[in-house]
N, C-alpha and C positions, 0 to 999 in steps of 0.2 A: 305243621308237619305235613309233608306231602305223603300221599299214599299211591304207590305204583305197583303194577303187576311185575312179577319176576322176569317175564319175557322182555318187557320194556327196559328194565334196568340192565339186564344182560346185554341187550343190543346197544345201549348207550351208556355203559358203565363209566367210561372215562369222563363223560360230560357230567354225570351225577356226582362223581367224586370232586370234580373241579368246582361245581356249584354249591357243594355242601356248606362252605363258610357263609354264603349269602342266603341260601334257601333254608338252612337248618336240616333237621333230621328227615330221613325218608323211611317210611314204613313199607316194607316189601311184602306183597301178598302172593300166594300161590293158590289157585283155585278159589279165590275170594277170601282166604284166611291168612292172617298175619303169619309170616314164617321167619322174618329177619328184619333188621333195621340198620341203616347207615347213619352214623352219628358223627358230626364234625368234631375234630380234636383241635384244641387251641393250646396256647401256652398255659392257660389257666385250668385246663382239664386235668383232674386228678385221676390218673389211669387206674390206681388201686381202687378208688371208690367206684369207678365205672365197672371194673371187673367184679368186685365184690357184690355190687348191686344185682348182678345176674347169677350169683352163686347160691344155689339152693342149700348147700351144706352150711355155708356161712350163716344164712338166715335161720336155719334150724338151730344152730348153736346160739344165736342171739335170742331166739324165742325160748329155748331151754334155760338160758341164763336168767332171763326176765322172770320166768315161772319159778325158778329156784329162789330168786331174790324175794319174790312175793311170799313163798312158803316159809322162808327163813326170817321174814320180817325186816328185810333190808330197806333202807330209805330210797324211794324212787328219785331218780335224777331230776325229774321235773319239779319235785318238791324243793330241791336245793338250787336249781339253776337260777343264777342272777341274784341270789339273796345271801348276803353274808350271814344274816341272822339264821336263815334256813340251814346253811352249812354248819354253823356252830351248834344249832339244836340237833343236827344229825350226828354230832360227835367229831366233825372234821376240825382240824386245827390249821392255822395259816401255814402255807408251804410256799415253795417257789411258784412264780407265775406260770400259768399254762402256756405252752408254746404251740405254734402252728405245726401241723404235720409236715414233715419233709419227705421227699421221695428218696429212698435209699439207693435207687438206681441212677439218680441224676448225674453223678460224676463218673459213671462208668465209661470207659472208652470203647 
């Protein structure tokens, strides 16, 4: 990851954008402190994950749900992950296979 001053990025913005696929992310600083980042987007980039990873409200909901699960004695996903025996012992029954996430906006014109 490159680290660049905001003045440098502002001056050569088009060059930074065109180089993103090769160079990777660029951390932008202002007065020596991080203030923004340029991140390359490819066909494999999940834009929802990218957006949610920066959403404080989303992470607060996740943290609240985890704490609630601990208080209510729910089985931790890590206990179940990758183990059919773990899933059965947690009370889960076989169901349809999990599918990969699809982008709901992919087919919009």
